[in-house]
Biopython code that builds the backbone (N, CA, C, O; Angstrom):
import numpy as np
from Bio.PDB.StructureBuilder import StructureBuilder

atoms = [
    (1, "LEU", "N", (101.531, 92.160, 96.044)),
    (1, "LEU", "CA", (101.047, 90.738, 95.138)),
    (1, "LEU", "C", (102.767, 90.135, 95.681)),
    (1, "LEU", "O", (102.867, 89.496, 96.728)),
    (2, "ASN", "N", (103.788, 90.395, 94.964)),
    (2, "ASN", "CA", (105.115, 89.935, 94.701)),
    (2, "ASN", "C", (105.680, 89.449, 95.789)),
    (2, "ASN", "O", (106.054, 88.324, 96.123)),
    (3, "ALA", "N", (105.678, 90.851, 96.456)),
    (3, "ALA", "CA", (105.584, 90.252, 98.283)),
    (3, "ALA", "C", (104.915, 87.932, 98.750)),
    (3, "ALA", "O", (105.319, 86.816, 99.076)),
    (4, "GLU", "N", (103.924, 88.616, 98.446)),
    (4, "GLU", "CA", (103.097, 87.833, 98.907)),
    (4, "GLU", "C", (103.168, 86.129, 97.502)),
    (4, "GLU", "O", (102.181, 85.393, 97.517)),
    (5, "LEU", "N", (103.863, 85.924, 96.914)),
    (5, "LEU", "CA", (103.066, 85.405, 95.741)),
    (5, "LEU", "C", (104.854, 84.644, 96.251)),
    (5, "LEU", "O", (104.905, 83.471, 95.880)),
    (6, "ALA", "N", (105.783, 84.971, 96.757)),
    (6, "ALA", "CA", (106.845, 85.196, 96.138)),
    (6, "ALA", "C", (107.930, 83.727, 97.433)),
    (6, "ALA", "O", (108.872, 82.940, 97.333)),
    (7, "ARG", "N", (106.700, 84.296, 98.707)),
    (7, "ARG", "CA", (106.355, 83.061, 100.037)),
    (7, "ARG", "C", (106.264, 81.889, 99.373)),
    (7, "ARG", "O", (107.043, 81.032, 99.789)),
    (8, "GLU", "N", (105.655, 81.613, 98.591)),
    (8, "GLU", "CA", (104.545, 80.854, 97.962)),
    (8, "GLU", "C", (104.896, 79.959, 96.757)),
    (8, "GLU", "O", (104.281, 79.063, 96.179)),
    (9, "TRP", "N", (106.474, 80.696, 96.534)),
    (9, "TRP", "CA", (106.528, 80.287, 94.947)),
    (9, "TRP", "C", (107.386, 80.413, 94.906)),
    (9, "TRP", "O", (108.014, 81.326, 95.441)),
    (10, "PRO", "N", (108.071, 78.975, 93.813)),
    (10, "PRO", "CA", (109.799, 78.721, 94.052)),
    (10, "PRO", "C", (110.613, 79.610, 93.382)),
    (10, "PRO", "O", (110.141, 80.727, 93.174)),
    (11, "VAL", "N", (111.581, 79.399, 93.050)),
    (11, "VAL", "CA", (112.465, 80.697, 92.191)),
    (11, "VAL", "C", (113.001, 80.281, 91.045)),
    (11, "VAL", "O", (113.871, 79.410, 91.063)),
    (12, "LEU", "N", (112.527, 80.885, 89.784)),
    (12, "LEU", "CA", (112.257, 80.696, 88.195)),
    (12, "LEU", "C", (113.457, 79.734, 88.244)),
    (12, "LEU", "O", (113.001, 78.881, 89.006)),
    (13, "THR", "N", (114.348, 79.434, 88.015)),
    (13, "THR", "CA", (115.774, 79.064, 87.362)),
    (13, "THR", "C", (115.558, 79.010, 86.006)),
    (13, "THR", "O", (116.591, 79.456, 85.506)),
    (14, "ALA", "N", (114.541, 78.616, 84.853)),
    (14, "ALA", "CA", (114.759, 78.600, 84.578)),
    (14, "ALA", "C", (113.397, 78.903, 83.492)),
    (14, "ALA", "O", (112.206, 78.914, 83.802)),
    (15, "LYS", "N", (114.274, 79.242, 81.550)),
    (15, "LYS", "CA", (113.109, 80.819, 81.159)),
    (15, "LYS", "C", (112.310, 79.437, 80.258)),
    (15, "LYS", "O", (112.999, 78.556, 79.744)),
    (16, "LYS", "N", (110.093, 79.433, 80.146)),
    (16, "LYS", "CA", (110.001, 78.806, 78.929)),
    (16, "LYS", "C", (109.272, 79.869, 77.845)),
    (16, "LYS", "O", (109.172, 81.057, 78.152)),
    (17, "PRO", "N", (109.046, 79.642, 77.264)),
    (17, "PRO", "CA", (107.200, 80.047, 76.165)),
    (17, "PRO", "C", (106.904, 80.446, 76.636)),
    (17, "PRO", "O", (106.753, 79.968, 77.761)),
    (18, "SER", "N", (106.316, 82.238, 76.273)),
    (18, "SER", "CA", (105.525, 82.779, 76.319)),
    (18, "SER", "C", (104.716, 82.208, 75.729)),
    (18, "SER", "O", (104.824, 81.553, 74.692)),
    (19, "PRO", "N", (103.126, 82.597, 76.877)),
    (19, "PRO", "CA", (101.267, 82.165, 76.685)),
    (19, "PRO", "C", (101.364, 82.261, 75.425)),
    (19, "PRO", "O", (102.073, 83.166, 74.985)),
    (20, "GLU", "N", (100.523, 81.148, 74.282)),
    (20, "GLU", "CA", (99.188, 81.278, 73.047)),
    (20, "GLU", "C", (98.723, 83.201, 73.126)),
    (20, "GLU", "O", (98.325, 83.983, 72.263)),
    (21, "ASP", "N", (98.939, 83.307, 74.171)),
    (21, "ASP", "CA", (97.977, 84.943, 74.711)),
    (21, "ASP", "C", (98.682, 86.650, 74.827)),
    (21, "ASP", "O", (98.240, 87.757, 75.135)),
    (22, "THR", "N", (99.938, 86.114, 74.407)),
    (22, "THR", "CA", (100.798, 87.202, 75.569)),
    (22, "THR", "C", (100.316, 88.496, 74.265)),
    (22, "THR", "O", (100.000, 89.580, 74.757)),
    (23, "ALA", "N", (100.263, 88.413, 72.839)),
    (23, "ALA", "CA", (100.128, 89.237, 71.865)),
    (23, "ALA", "C", (98.580, 90.134, 72.663)),
    (23, "ALA", "O", (98.582, 91.338, 72.916)),
    (24, "GLN", "N", (97.525, 89.300, 72.902)),
    (24, "GLN", "CA", (96.437, 90.015, 72.973)),
    (24, "GLN", "C", (96.245, 90.786, 74.285)),
    (24, "GLN", "O", (95.374, 91.653, 74.362)),
    (25, "TRP", "N", (97.227, 90.414, 75.554)),
    (25, "TRP", "CA", (97.737, 91.031, 76.906)),
    (25, "TRP", "C", (98.015, 92.410, 76.640)),
    (25, "TRP", "O", (97.336, 93.306, 77.141)),
    (26, "ASP", "N", (99.005, 92.624, 75.857)),
    (26, "ASP", "CA", (99.761, 92.786, 75.763)),
    (26, "ASP", "C", (98.912, 94.747, 75.527)),
    (26, "ASP", "O", (98.300, 94.988, 74.487)),
    (27, "GLY", "N", (99.039, 95.675, 76.467)),
    (27, "GLY", "CA", (98.925, 96.877, 76.342)),
    (27, "GLY", "C", (97.572, 97.287, 77.745)),
    (27, "GLY", "O", (97.642, 98.323, 78.407)),
    (28, "VAL", "N", (96.698, 96.464, 77.894)),
    (28, "VAL", "CA", (95.126, 95.726, 78.243)),
    (28, "VAL", "C", (96.464, 96.368, 80.041)),
    (28, "VAL", "O", (97.494, 96.069, 80.644)),
    (29, "PRO", "N", (95.232, 97.427, 80.011)),
    (29, "PRO", "CA", (94.854, 98.373, 81.397)),
    (29, "PRO", "C", (94.108, 97.627, 82.575)),
    (29, "PRO", "O", (93.058, 96.993, 82.475)),
    (30, "ASP", "N", (94.954, 97.856, 83.837)),
    (30, "ASP", "CA", (94.370, 96.890, 85.128)),
    (30, "ASP", "C", (93.972, 95.385, 85.158)),
    (30, "ASP", "O", (93.077, 94.862, 85.821)),
    (31, "LYS", "N", (94.510, 95.031, 84.620)),
    (31, "LYS", "CA", (94.614, 92.894, 84.684)),
    (31, "LYS", "C", (94.735, 91.725, 85.578)),
    (31, "LYS", "O", (94.458, 90.526, 85.611)),
    (32, "LEU", "N", (95.782, 93.500, 86.932)),
    (32, "LEU", "CA", (95.098, 92.933, 87.536)),
    (32, "LEU", "C", (94.337, 92.143, 88.949)),
    (32, "LEU", "O", (94.616, 91.231, 89.728)),
    (33, "PRO", "N", (93.214, 93.122, 88.719)),
    (33, "PRO", "CA", (92.107, 92.880, 88.702)),
    (33, "PRO", "C", (91.860, 90.717, 88.512)),
    (33, "PRO", "O", (91.630, 89.777, 89.272)),
    (34, "LEU", "N", (91.989, 90.828, 87.720)),
    (34, "LEU", "CA", (92.103, 89.673, 86.378)),
    (34, "LEU", "C", (92.365, 88.464, 86.988)),
    (34, "LEU", "O", (91.637, 87.511, 86.711)),
    (35, "LEU", "N", (93.989, 88.230, 88.383)),
    (35, "LEU", "CA", (94.599, 87.611, 88.455)),
    (35, "LEU", "C", (93.991, 86.585, 88.983)),
    (35, "LEU", "O", (93.744, 86.971, 90.125)),
    (36, "LYS", "N", (93.577, 85.476, 88.870)),
    (36, "LYS", "CA", (93.634, 83.851, 88.977)),
    (36, "LYS", "C", (94.715, 83.767, 90.410)),
    (36, "LYS", "O", (95.855, 84.226, 90.345)),
    (37, "ARG", "N", (94.078, 83.007, 91.891)),
    (37, "ARG", "CA", (95.266, 82.800, 92.030)),
    (37, "ARG", "C", (94.832, 81.736, 93.055)),
    (37, "ARG", "O", (95.679, 81.067, 93.647)),
]
sb = StructureBuilder()
sb.init_structure("model")
sb.init_model(0)
sb.init_chain("A")
sb.init_seg("    ")
for serial, (resi, resn, name, xyz) in enumerate(atoms, 1):
    if name == "N":
        sb.init_residue(resn, " ", resi, " ")
    sb.init_atom(name, np.array(xyz, "f"), 0.0, 1.0, " ", f" {name:<3s}", serial, name[0])
structure = sb.get_structure()
């Protein structure tokens, strides 16, 4: 997944705040199938 997306997205050079729902997703198993591309 990383190799695929690395070709399409620019390198991150600045840190942004975490999304508001970060705590909700912490520890949730099997999130990869939920990824929207």
